N, C-alpha and C positions, 0 to 999 in steps of 0.2 A: 577267695580266688574264684574267678568266673567259671561256670560249668561248661563242659565241652561235650556237645552232642554231634559233632561234625561227622557226616557220612553215615549216621545211624538210621535204622528203620524205626521211625516213630509213628507209624500209621495208627490212627485212632487213639493215641495216647492222650491222657487228660492232664493238662497243666493249668487248669482253671484256677484263677485267683492267686497263683504262686508269686511271691515277692522276691524270690532268690534267683531270678533269671536275668537280672541286669547284667549286660555284657556277655551273656551266654553265647556260645558258638554253635549255630545250627547249620553252618555252611555245608552244602551238598547232602543234607539230610532229607529223608522222605517223610514229610509232615502231612501227607494227605489224610484228611479226616481228623487231624489233631485239634484239640480244643485249648486255645490260649486265652479264653475270655477273661477279662479283668486282670490279666497278669502284668507284672512289671517287666517290660522287655526293653528298657532304655539301653541304647548302645548294643543291642543284640545283633548278631551277624547271621542273616538268612541268605547270604549270597549263594546262588546256584541251587538253593533248596527247591524241592518239588512239593507244591501245595495243591489242594483241590480235593477231588472225590476219590474214595477207595473204589476198587473194582466192582464190588457188589452194588454200590450206589449208582455207578455209571451204567451197569446193566439194568438196574431198576428204572433209570431214566429212559433208557432205550425202549423198554417195554411200555412205559407210560406214553412215550411219544407215538409208538405204534398203535396203541389203543385209541389215542386221540385221532390218529390218521384214519383208522378204520371207521370210527364214529363219523368223522367229517365226510368220508367217502359216501357213507350211507345217506347223510343229509344232502349232499350234492346230487345224489341219485334222485332223491325226492324232488329237488329243484328241477332237475332235468325232466322228470316225468311231467311236472306241472307245465313247463314250457312246451313239451311235446303235444300238449292239448291244443295248441294252435292248429294242428293238422287234423283235428277231429271234426270232420265236415258234417257229422251227424248231429252236433249240438252247438248252437250259437253261444250258449252259456259257457261251455268248456273252452271255446275259442277266446272269449273275452278273458276268462281266467288265465289262459296261457299267455295272451298278449300282455296282460297286467303283470304277470310274473316276470316276463322277459324284460319289460321296461324297467321294473324295479331292480332286477339284477344288473342291467346295464348301468343304471344310475349308481347302484352300489359299487360296481367295479371302478367307475370313474372317480367317484367321491373318495373312495378308499385310497386309490393310487395318488391322487393329488392333495388330499387333506388328511389322510390317515384313517386308521381303523375306527377310532372313536367317532370321527365325523361320518364315516361310512355307516356305523351303527345308527347314528342320528338320522341319516338319510333313509335307512331301512324303516325306522319308526315313522318318519313322515310319509314315506311311500305306503306304509300300512294304512294310514288314514286315507290316502288316495284310493287304495284298493277298495276300502269300505264304501267310499263315495261313489266309485264306479259301479259297485254292486247295487247300491241303492238306486242310483240313477237308471240303471238298466232293469230295475224291478226283479233282481235276482233273488234266489232263496238265501236264507241265512247260511246255509252250507257253502254257498259260493263265496261269501266273504271270508269264511274260515279258510277256504283253499287259498285265497289271496294272502292273508296274513301268514298262513303256513309257509308259503313260498318265501316270504320275507324272513321269517324266523330261520328257515333252513339256510338261506343265503348268509345271514349274519353268523349263525352258529357254526356253519360249515367252514366259512372262511377263517373265523377266529380259531376254531379248533385246529385246523391244519397249520395256521400260522404259529400258534403256540407250540404245537408239536414239533414243527421244524425248528423253531427257536430253541426248544428244549434240547433237541439233538445237537444243535450248534453250541449251546451254552454249556451243557454239562457232559454229554456223552462223547464229546470230542469235536474239534473244529474241522477235522478232516472231512473230505467229501464222501468217504466210504460209508459212514453211518447214515448220513442224509440220503445217499443214493439207495441204500438198502431200504430205509423207511419209505422213501418215495416210490421205489419199485413195488413194495408191498401194497401201498395204498392204491396204486394204479391197477394192480392185478385185481384187488377187491372191487374197485369201482367198475372196471371193465366187465368182470364176471357178473356183477349185479345188474349193471346198466344194460349191457348188450343182451344178456340172456332173458331179462325180465321185462324191460320197458322200452327197448328199441334203440336204434342207432342214434337218433337225435338226443335223447336223454343221456345216453352213455357219453356222447361227445361233450355235452355240456358238463357232465360230472367230471370228466377228465380235465376240461378247461378250467373249471372251478378249483380243482385240486392243485393244478399247476399254478394258478393265480395265487392261491393261499401260500404255497411254498415260496413263491417270489416275494410275498409280503414278509414272510419270516426271514428270508435272506436279507431284505432291506432293513428289517428291524435290527438284526444282529450286526449289520454294517454301521449302525449308529444313526440311521435316519430318524430324525426327531419326530416326524409325523407318526411313526409307529413305535414310539418309545414305550407305550403301555405294554405292548406284546413283549418287547425286550426286557422290561423290568420284571414282568411276571415270570418269564423264563429264567432269568438270572437269579431272582429271589428263590425260586423253587430249586434250581440247580445248586445253589450255595447252602441249602439246608443241611445236607450231609457232608459238606466240604470242610476245609480248614477254617477255623473261626478265631479271629482276633477281636471279636466284639468287646468294646470297652477297655481294651488293653492300652498300655502306655508304650508307644513305639517311637519315642523321641530318639532321634539319631540312629534308628535301626537301619540296617543295610540290606536291601533286597536286590542288589545288583545281580542281573541275569537269573533271578529266581522265576519259576513258573507258578503263576498265581491264579489260574483258572478256578472258578467256583470257590472263592475265598471271601469271607465276611469281614469287612472293615468298618462296620457301623459303629459309631460313637467312639472310635479310636482316637488317640492323641498321636498326630503324625508330624510333630515338629521336627523339621530338618531330616526326615526319613529319606533315604536314598533309593531311587528306583531306576537307575541307569540300566538300559537294555533288559529290563524286566519283561517277561513273556506273558502274554494274555492278560495284561492289566485291564483291558477293556471288558473282561469277563468276570470281574470281581463285583461284589455287592458293596458299593461305596458309602451308602447312607448319605449323610449331609457333608461328608468331607470333600476336600478339593478334588478327589479322584472322580467325582461325578461328572466333571467336565471333560469331554473327549479331547478338546484342544490341550487342556492341561495335562492329561495323561500322555498324549503324544510328545509334549514338551519334556515331561519328566523322563520318558524312556529314551528319547533321542538327544536331548539337550539342544535341539534346534527350534527356536521360536522367532526367528527373524521376521519382522514386518507382520506380526500377528496382533490381534486386539484382545486384551484381557481387561477391558474397562469395567470398573466396579465389581470385579470378581473378588471373592473371599479367598485369599491365598496365604493366610496367616500361617507361618511356620514352614512354608514350602522350601524345598532344597533345590536351588538352581545354580549350584556351584559350577563355575566354568561354562555356563550355558550361553549360547549365542542369542542375545536379546536385542540386537541392533534394530533400530526403527520400530521396536515393539511399543504398543500403547498400553499403559497401565493407569489411565486416567481414573481417579477415584477408587483404585483398587486398594485392598488391604494386604500389604506385604510385611506386616509387623512380624518380628522374630524370624524372618526368612533368612536363608543362607544364600547370599549373592556374591560370595567370594570369587574373585577373578572372573566374574561374569562380564560379558560385553554388552553394555547398555548405551552404546554410541547412538546418539540421536533419539533415544527412547523418550516417550512422552510420560513424564512423571508428575503431571499436574494433580495436586491433592492426593497423591499416593501416600498411604500411611506406612511409615518406615520406623516405627518405634521398636527398638531392640534389633533392628535388621543389621546383618553383617555385610558391609560393602567393602571389606578389606580387599585391596588389589583390583577392584572393579574398574572398568573403563566407562567414563561418563562424558567423554568428549562430545559436544553438540547436543547433550540432553536438554530437555525442556523441563524446568524444575519449578514452575509456577505454583506457589503455595503448597509445596510438598511438605509432608509431615514428619520431618526428622526430629529426633529428640536427643537428650543428652546420653541416651543409651545406644544411639545409632553409631556403628563402627565405621569410621571413614579413613582408617589408617591405610596409607599406601594407595589411595585412589588415584587412578591415572586419568587426568583431565586437562585438556588444553584450553577449552572454553565451554561455557554453558549459555543457555538462554533463559531469561527470567519470565518469559511469557510464551504461550503457544504461537506458532507462526500463522500468519494470514496471507492472503494474496497480495495485500497492500504492503505488508511488512513481513517478509519471509525470515528475517533474522532479528526478532524483537528483543530488545534489551540484552544484547550480547555482553557477556562479562569474560575477560576484560573489555572495556569499552572500545579501546583501540583495536581494530580488526587486524592490525599487524602484530599484535602482542598475544602471547599465550601464557598460561600458568606454568611456572617452573615446577619441577617435581616437589610435591609436598605442599605447594601453595594453595591448592584448591581447598583442602580440609581447613586450613587456617582462614581462608576467605569465607567459606560458606557455613561453617559450623556456628550456629547462633549461640549467644551466651544464655543458656537456659536457666542458670541459677541467678536470675535477675529479678529485681523488684521494679515493676513498671508503674510509675506514678504519672497518671494522665490527668492533666489540668484542662478542663474544657470550658471554663468561663473566666474571662478577664484575669489573666495571670498577674499575680503580684510578686515580682522577683524577690523583694526583700522578705516577704512572708515565706516564700519557697526556701530561701537560704537559711532562715532561722529554724523553720520546721525540720529541715533535713539535718541541720547541725544538732538539734535536740534529739532527733531519732538516733543518730549515730552515737551520741554520748550515752543515751539510755540503753542502747543495745550493742555494746562493744563485741559481744559474741557473734553478732550477725556479720561482722567484717564488711560493713557497707563501703562500696567503692563506686563512685560515679563513672560510668563508661560511655554514656551518650546522652545528648540532648537534641531534640528535634522539634522544630516549629511545625504545627499542624494547623492548616487554615490560616485565618488572620490573627487569632488571639488564643490559640491553644498550644499546649506544650506537653511533650512527652519527655520525662526525665527517667532515665534507666540506670539503675544501680546494681552492681554485682553484689551477691550475698553469699554467705556460707551455705553449703548444700542442704543443711538440715534446718534452715531458718523457716519460721512460720511467716510466709509472705503476706498472707491474709491479715494477720495481726499487725504486722509492720505497716501495711498500707492503711489500715483503719486508724492506727495511732497517728500516723503522719498527717492524714487529712483532717482528723479531729483538731490537731494542733494548728495545721495550716489555716483552717477556716476561722479559728479563734484569732489567730494572728492577723489574718486579712481584715477582720472586723475592727482591729485597733487603729487608732489615728496614726499619722506619720510620726508625730512627736513621741508617742508611746513606743512605736517600733524602734525609733532611733535610740531610746534608752536601752533597749535590749541589744542593739548592734554595737554600741559604743565600745571601743577598745578591742573589738573582736575582728581581727583582720580576716579570719577564715570566712565569716559571714559576709563581709564586704566583698571578698573575692568571688564567692559563689553568687552573690547578688549580681555582680557585674557580668558573670558568665551567663546567667539566665537572661539578663537584659540584652546582652549581645545576641543570644540565641533567638530571642523574639524579633530581632531586627534583621535576621538573615533567613533565607529560604531553608537552608539546612545547616545544622551545627553539630559538630562532634567533638568529643574529648577522647584522648588516647593517652595511655601511660599509667603510671601508678597514681591514680587519682583517688586517694582515700581521705577521709575527713580529718585524719591526724595531721595532714600537711596539705590542706587544700590550696594554700597560696602558691604552691609549686606546680599546679596543674599545667600541662602543656596543651594548648588549644590549637587545633588545626581545622582547616576548612573542609568543605564537602567533598573534596577530591580524595580525602582519606577513606580507608576501609572499602573502597570500590563500591560504595553505595548500598551496603546491605540494608541499613535502615533507610537509606535514600530511596529504596524501592518501595517505601511505604508498606513494609511487610513486617507485621508483628510475628514473633517467633511461633506462636501457637495458632495463628489464623489458619494455616494449612491443615493443622490437626483438627480444628473445629469443623472446617469445611469437609474434610475427609470423613469425620464421624457422621456428618449429615448425609453424605453419600451412602455410607454403610446402612444407616437407619432407613433411608429411602429404598434401598435395594431389598429390604426385608418386607416392604409393602407389596401387595398383589398388583399386577398390571391391570390396566383398564380392560374390561371385556369388550368394549366397543372402541375401535381406534378413533372414531369421530367424536367420542365423548370422553375426554381425559378424566381420570380419576384423581384421587388425592396424591398418589405417587407422581403422576405426570405434572400436576399443577405445582406441587412443591418443588419438583426438579427445575421447572421454569423459573420459579421464584428464587431458588438458590443461585441459578446462573445469572439472573438479573442483579442480585445483590453483589456477587463476586465481581461482576464486570462493571459495576457502577463507579464512575469517576468522581461522584459528588460525596459519597459517604467516606468518612474517615475510617481507618482500620479498626478503631475501637467500636465504632457504630456498626461496621460490617460484622465484627465478631459477635456483637449483641444481637444483630438481626439474624445471623446464622444460628445462634443458640435458640432463638424463637422458632426458626424453621425446624430445627432438630426436635424441639418440644412438640410441634405439630405432627412431625413424622411419627413420634412415639405414640401420640394420642390417636393417630390415624389407624393404628392396629385394631382399635375398638371404637370407631367413630360415633356409634350410637349409645355408648355408655355415658351416663350422666356426668360422672366425674371427669371423663376424658373431654366431654363437650365443654365443661367449665374451664379446663386447662387450655383447650383450643381457643376459647373466647378470649382468655387473658392474653395468650400469645399473639392473637390477631390484633388486639388492642395495642399491645406493645409495638408491633410492627407499624401500625398506623401512626403511632406517636413518633417513631424514628423517621418515617417517610415525610411527616408533616414539615420538617425543617428544610426539605430539599426544594430547589426551584421547580416551578411547574413544568419546565421544559425537560427536566431529567427523565430519561427513559425508564428509570426505576419507578418514578411516580406513576407513569402510564401503566407499567406492568403491575404495580400494586393495585391500582384502581380496577384493573381487569381481573387479576387473579384472586385477590382477597375475598371479594364477594362470592366467587365461585367456590372457594375453599370453605367459606362459612356455610354455604348451602349444603355441601357434602357432609358437614358435621351436624346438619339439622339446626343451624343457628339462624335460619331465615335468609 
């Protein structure tokens, strides 16, 4: 029986590592300061619970923030004094020092506001060098240069100290303006007392201005301004130290509806299908590398409103978006595997290369969604999906409704039809013949394979001509069949049969109508642009196969879409997303070059689906090697992958855009791997 802690005072309690808390009820409990690290909390109920800091820790944070504010006030007073030297008419050296300090401070203010605290610190360092240069040029004493760099150090330290202090007050001691106002008033009193009494009005005014500037930076940081993320992360990490900890816990299906989660540690937690509806202060948690680190994602989880938002290439595995409004939202290349999208509105959503392995789409609305190369699998739940029509490609200005299904714009899917239409046959054996297909050898080899492996329950479900002389034969198999072994055995037999003379083949075919029937099917498939089979087409009664034309099945295979191509492309996107961005926007790095190559491969009209899949696998290999591009083993791997890609591109016509892209990108990629 699940444990019941509802409404209890659990402040500071230690539940670390406990495995008996699955399904436990912590609703309305006070769990401030409690430790749930590495505990099993699957299906636990934390609705309306209050997490965060205990009172003593909150008071401690206030004291720390005040200490930092006083320290920064003193530093700003020093800066103010140095600037006030401008008015020292008795010494030219002092005036130069004062002007240098003022210029540096102005530069620091502007750079920090527009580019963030880290960039501001860099500007301070650069300006320090400038101060030294000015001192040397003016033949000043060594002490003069020390004054210049002292001003810079005071500017940086003072601003960061106040910013961190203000952020601490907001992050841990309470988001209310009362705490920040008290802290701000205290520092202003200290600054004014020191500045006005000791160093004059100008210095005091600058000290007050600097303190207010730093408080503004802290406010922007806690509002989620990415330019000041360093300050925010420091404050939240410090504030969460004494707060509620779920670090390393399993929170699968846990419910945090309307819980207060300020100063809570979620690092390394398992958050599969956890519920966050109307959770309070979710932006003040320590998220680690979970999906909670994204401010847009947090807002979506709390409100359920994500219409017309971009989540491209985001790692959202296991996210709970049940009943969320996701109309017009873009999930291009995102990982939504194991996510809960029950009854979600995905109307017109962009799901290109979106990974949906194990995702629950029960009752979701997909009308008008763009599902190009999406990565659904046999574990994707599509029961009860509401969908009138979908598009198999992303829209363009030229074609705003690309590859609409159903093809007739006056038709829509009836209830339940979409799942039947779109769910690929995942338990299939895909036998791709890429050189001079011999229909008779195909028929004999497949018949032999079916007889040798009756447990595989082989059943031909589709044939499709690819290019001028290539053929894809797709056969359904039992779920536990070893498809790799079946494919290898088939092609070993096929290649031997293909080498036989016509007379030798006829001896094998004689009196076997099943082989003759399949041979005729293959021959017919090779003579038509598209060819499909439907019905109970197993080798025990192959002569009774019902053959229909390309209008059947609404073109699932006709869209030249191999079932796992979307998955492969999605895996490439995920691997690329793990690579660092280029430091210089004008000099693309491995991530940017491989992204361009991936897009060129996917968009190519000359590559077959099989070749696309192989090319994308090589791009994925390069992405993995790109994590350590200077390591010798990774360089060898990269060299092999690049050679493979060149081989694939060699067969394409010179006018193909992919050839141009390959000629441009592959040498650049080789150079970044140190391959010349």
